[in-house]
N, C-alpha and C positions, 0 to 999 in steps of 0.2 A: 591596880584594880583587878580583882579576881574575875575570871571568866564568867562566873555566875552573876556577879554584881554588874557586869558590863552588859548583860543581855538587854535590859531596857534601853540603853543607849544605842546598841546595835540595831534593835528593832526601830527605834525612832529615826535613825539615819536612813535605814532602808525604806521606811514608809515615806519619808520626805522625798527620796529619790523617785519612788513610784508615783507620788503625788504630782511631781513636776511633769512627768511624762504624760500622765492621764489628763492633767489640767490643759496641757497644750493641745490635746485631741479636740477639745471643743472651744478653747479660748479664741482661736482665730476665726471661727465661724461667725461670731457676732460682728466682726469687723468687715465682712465681705461687702455689705452695701456701701460702707465708707470708702473701701478700696476702689470701688467702681468709679467714684467721683475723684478721689485723690490721685490715682494713677491712670485714669482713663482706660480701664480694663474692660474688655468685652466678656461675654458669658463664658466662652471657652477658656480664656486666660484666668478668669476668676475660679473656674472649676479646677484648674491645675495648680492654683495656689494651695488648695486643699489636697488634691490627688498626688502631687509630686511628693509630698511628705508621706502619705499612706503607701504609695507604691514602693519607695525606697525602704521604708520601715518594714513592709511585708517581705520584700525580696531578701533582706539581709538578716531577718530575725534568726532563722535556723543557723546561718553561717556564724553570726555573732555568738549565739549560745554555744555552738560547738567549739569555737575558738576560745571562749572563756573557760570551758572545761580543759582545754589543752594548755593554755598559757596563764590562767589565773583569772578568777572572777572579779576580785577587787580591782585589779588593774583595768579590766574592761569596763567596770562600772565608772571609775573615775575618768577614764578617757572619754567614755560616752557622754558623761555630763559636761565635760569640757567642750566637746564638739557641739553639743546641743546649745549650750549657753553662748558660745562664741558665734555660731551661725545665726542664732536668734537676734543677738545684739547687732550684728552686721546687717541683718535683714531690715532692721529699723531705719537704716540709711538708704534703702532702696529708692531709686528714682523712676523705676519702670517695673512693669509686671514681670518681665524676663528676669531681672535681678532678684526680685522677691521670690519667684518660683525656684531659682537656683538656690537661694538661701533655705527655702523650705525643704528642698531635696537633701541638703546637707544636714538639716535638723532631723530628717527621717533617719539618716545614718546614725546620728547621735542617739536617737531614741532606740534604735535596734540594738545598739551596743549596751545601752543602760538597762532596759526593761527586763530582759531575761536574767541578768545578774542580780537584780533585786530579790527575786524569788529563790534562785538557787543558793545565794548566800544566806538567805533567811532559813531555809531548811537545813543548811549545814550547821547552823548554830542551835536551832530548836529541833532536836533529834527525836525526842519522845513523841508519840502520836498525839497525846493530849495537848502538850505545849506547842507542838507544830500546828495542830488544828486551830488553836487560839491565835497564833501568829499569822497564819494564812487568813483567818477570819478578819483580823485587823488590816491585813494587806488588801483584802477584797473590799473592806469598808472604805479604806482610803481611796482606792481606785474609783469606787462608786461616788464618793463625795466629790472627788476632783472633777469627774466628768460632768456632774450636775452643777458644780460651782463655777465651771468655766464661763458660762454666760453671765454670771453675776460679776466676776472679776473683770471680764472683758467689757461688759456694759458700763461698769464704774469708770474704767480707764477711758473709754470712749467719750463719756459724758464730761470728763474733767480734763482730758488731754487729747493729743492727736492719735491717729491710728498707730503711729510708730511706737507709742508707749507700750503697746501689747508685746512688741518684740524686744524692746529695750529691757522690760521688766524681767524676762527670763534669764538675762545675763547675770546680774548680781545674785538672783535667787539660786541659779545653778552653782555659782561660785560658793555661796554659803553652804549648800548641800555637799559640795566637794570637800570643803574643810571639815564638816561634821563627819562625813563618811571616812575620810582619811584618818581621822583621829580615833574613831570608835569601831569601825568594822574590821574584823580580823581578816588576814589573808587566807584564801582558801584555794587550793589547787587540787587537781585530780590525783588520787593516790596511785593511779595506774598510768604510767607514761605510755603513749601510743603515737603512731605515725599520723600525720595530718591526712585526712581523707579528702583529697582535692576533688575527685570526681563527685563525691557526695555534696561538697560545698557548692560546686558549680551547678549541679543538677537541681539541688533544693532551691537555690536562689532563682534559677531559671524558671522552674514551674510555678513558684509562688509569684514571681513578677508577672509572668504571662497570664496566669489565672486572674490575679487582681486587676491587671490592666484590662483584660477582656470584660470582666464584670463592670468595671468603671465605665467603659465605653458602650456596653450593650444597650443601655436605655436610649442612647442617641442613635446608634447604628441599627438597632433592632435585635432582639434576643435570638432570632432565627436567621439573621442576615449572614451572608457568606463570611465576612471577617470574624463575626462572633463564633460561628461554627468552627472555623479554622483555629480560633483561639482555644475553644474547648478541646478540640482534637489535639492540638499541640501540647496543651497542659497535660492531657491524659498520657500522651507519649512520654513526656518528661517524667511524669510520676512513675510510670512503669520502668523506665530506664533507671530512675533513682532507686526503686525497690530492688531491681536486679543487681545494680552496682553495690548496694549496701549488703546484700546477701553473700556477695563474693569476696569482700575484703575482710581481713582479719580483725581490724579495729574500725568498725563503721562509726560515723558521726552519730547515727541514730539506729539502734537495733530495731528494725522494722517488725520483729517478732513481738514487740511490745503491743502492737495493735490487736494481737490475739487475746490480750488481757482486757476484759471488759471494764475493769476499773480504770483503765487508761483510755480505750477507744470510746466506750459509751459515755464516759465523763467528758471527753473532748467534744463529742456531739452535743451534749447538754450545754456546754459553754458556748458553742457556736450558735445554738438556738437562742440562748439567753441574750447574747450580744446582737443577734439579728433583731430581736424584739426591742432591745434598748435603743439602738440607733434608728429603728423605725419609729419608736416613741419620740425621740428627740426631733426627728424630721417632721413629724406630724404636729406635735404639740407646740413646738416653738412657732410654727406658722400660725397655728390657731390663736395663740396668745398675742403674737405681734400684729397680725392682720385682722382677725375677727374680733378680738377683744381690745385691740389698739393699745397694747402695752408696749413700752419702750424696751430696749435691750436689757437694761438693768432691772426693770420691773418684771420682765419675763423670767429672768434668772431667779429673782426672789420668789415668784409664784411657783417655780419648780423645786423650791427647797423641800417640800414634803417627800419628794422622790429621793433627794440626797440623804436626808436623815433616815428614811426607812430602809434604803439600800445598806447604809452603814449598820443599822440595827440587825437587819436580816443576815448580813455577812458574819457579824460577830457571833450571833446566836446560832446561825446555821451550822457552822463547823463544829460547835460543841454538841449540838443535837445529832450530827452525823456520827460522832463517836459513840453516843449512847444508844440511839434508836436506829441508826443505820443510814448510810448515804442514799440508798434507794428511796426510802420514805421521804427524806428531806428534799432531795432534788425533784422528785415527782411532785410533791406538794408545791414547791416553788414555781415550777413550770405551769401547774394547774392554776395558781394564783395569777400568773401573767396572762394566761388565756382568759380567765374570768374578767380581768381588768379590761382587756380589749373588747370582749363581747358586751360588757356593761357599757363602755363608752360608745360602741357602735349602736346600741339600742337607745341611748338616752341623750347623747350630746346635741346641743343646739347652740346658736350664737349667744344666747342669754342664759345659758345653764348656770346655776349658782356655783360660785367658786368653792364654797364649803364642801359641796358634794364632789367636785372635781378633786379637791385636796384629799378627800377620803379615798377616791379611786386611785390617786397617785400613791398613797400609802400602801394600798393593796398591791399595786404593781411593784413598788420599791422593795417591799418585803419579799415578794416572789423572786425578784431579781437577786437579792442577797442570798436567799435560801437556795438558789440554783447555782450560782457561779462560784461562790466561795467553797462550799462542800465539794463541788465537782473538781475544783482546782486542787483541793487537799487529796482527793482520790487520785488524780493524775500524778501528783508529785510523790505520793506514797507508793506508786507502782514503778517509778523510775529508779534504776540503780544510782547510788550516790555519785559514782564517777561520771555519770551523764546528766547530772541535775541541771546543768546549764542548757543543754539542748532540750531536755524535758520541759524546762520552763519556757523555752522558745516555742515548743509545740503548743503549750497552753496559750501563749501570747498570740501565736498565729491563728488559732481557732477564734480568739476574740476579734482579731482584726478582720479575718475572713467573714465571720458572722456579721460584724458591723457593716462591712462593705456591701455584702449581700442585702442586708436590711435596708440600707439607703437606696440601693439600686432597684430592688424588687418592689418595695413599698412605694418608692418614688415613681416607678414606672406605672404601677397600678393607679396611683393617685392621679398622675399626669394624664393618662389616657382617659380616665373617667371624667376628670375636670374638663378636658377639651371637648369630649362628646356631649356632656351636659350643657356646656356653654354654647355650643352650636345651636341648641334648641331654645336657649333662654335669652340670648341677646336680641335687642330690637332689630327688626328687619331693615330699618332705615339707617342703621349704623354703617358708615363706609367700611369697606373690606380692610383697608389699612389699619383703621382703629380696632376692628374686630380681631385682626391678627395680633395687635398689641395686647389686647385683653387676654388672648390665649397664652401669652408667654408665662404668666404667673398670676396668682391672686393679688400680689402686690402691684403688678403692672395694671391690672384691671381697676383696682382702687385708685391708682394714680390717674388713670384715664378718667374715672368718674369725677375726681377733683378738678381736672382740667375742664371737663364739660360744664361743671357747676360754675367755675370761674368765667366761662364763656357765655353764661346765661342760659344754658340748656339743662335746667334742673330736672325736668321730667326724664330726659334721656339718661342723665347721670344716675338718677335713682334706679332706673331700669337696669343699667349696666352693673351697678353695685349689687342689686338684688340677685341678678343672674350669676354674678361671680360668687357671691356668698352661698347661693344654693348649689352651685357646681362644686365649690370647695367642700361643703358639708357632705355631698354625695361621695366625693373621692375619699374624704376622711373616714366616713363610715365603712366603706368597702375595704379601704386599706387596713382599718382596725380588724375587720373580719379575717382578712388574709393573715395578719400578724397573729391573731388569736388562734387560727387554725394551725399555724406553724408551731406555736407554743403548746397547743393541745397534742399535736403529733409528737412533739418532743417529750411530753409527759408520759405518753403511752410507751415510747421507746425506752425511757428511763425505767419505767415500772417493769418492762419486760426483760431488759438486758443489763442494767446497772447493778452490780452486786451490792449487798447491804454493807458488808464489812470486808476488810482485806483478809487474806489467808493468815491464819494464826502462826503457822510454823515459821515462815520466812521473816516474820517481824523482827525478832532479836538480831538476825543476821543483818537486816537492813539498817537497824539502829547502830549496830557496831560498825558497819561500813561507813555510815555517815560521820560517826565520830572520828574515824580514821581519816576520812577525806577532808575533814575540816581542820585538821591540825595545821599550825602555822607553817607556811612555806619557807624554805631556807633560801 
């Protein structure tokens, strides 16, 4: 089969690999309430079922991307899928939260090995800007679809099978993608042999792990608590050490001078903001649908479909528009749409708000997300030298993960503090303090308390608790949306000010030529 004719199969294999990683990002979240009962996990253990994956994923992204540049991207892709699939399948047999957390950590390793390779291999095959933009658009569309479809797939499995099915399922799926990628994806290795940058690998993993861990723990410890401040300071020291180390070695894992290129750094900031708002959206809207609207996990996923479809459309169209009218205009418009969505929701949302209007709002948000992240990713990868495509892809992936982690932490903190403060003034004064503390844990706990009071014949008190919790949630939701909208609006202003519209014309042929050379079959 000729190289040209094999391109659709190469694209299909890489999109499936990307889909698996992104699906797992949200797939497990819908199983958390079930895991509480099945494995008798407390809140802290439940949090680490999610965070162990994210922490290892973040810590090893840059390392994996650099190693794939050095030793081969296809091999890293296949090995990563094997690690992910095996760890997920084994996780389905877990009998304790500790065993499941360990499996999730290994899954994070597999994800870190796989995800950067999907994008770096893709741009090694699709070298012209127009075809590269289309391929990255589809890659972004697949990622958006997978993140939004995670609750649907997870909800379906939970309604028909046990929680273990969520972990078992990724095993054979990963194996199928390995077979497809092994058969269709060409080998791709760096055209420039270089020594392994051990200090860069260690320092990059260290500062990403410490920064993400600090962000994860900050809502519980306090954003200005001493451990949090030490975490920020330690991360800053490691970043400075990384930059200094990379400037001194002959073959750095990441040429830090790339950050002087606004098509790289400003686009990275736009991706960070985009995923900040996306994970803030998932955090707020899934609770709204499940608790306020009383949708089950599967129904919640189905009601989020307008986001999935519109993200896919926005991603596919956005990269094409970026080639014709410029990255600056498209990304700025995408961030402005995201801001408009959040301000619209903050102004109008109520417990009985018509779903038809909510669906329109989600379409606005999804288009904004697609128009932001896919063109920004195309800008990032267009600025990276071909022989560093793996670590360039890892930088793009790191901005996604960092933005998402910040989104959940910041929006979650804003919501939780406002929910608790509002609940203090709304709960019946006669409610015992132990029950009031239970209602403060979450909107779900408050509704559960109301159900228990109703069953005990205290209907009036139950209704007062339910009303107070709903009002507190609504208040936290609205202000959380304002914060997310302000972040998106700030991102739009930054993109308009600093993100170049088009890449420099002169270096383009050299970059294309370099990519063709770097994607030749390895011997």
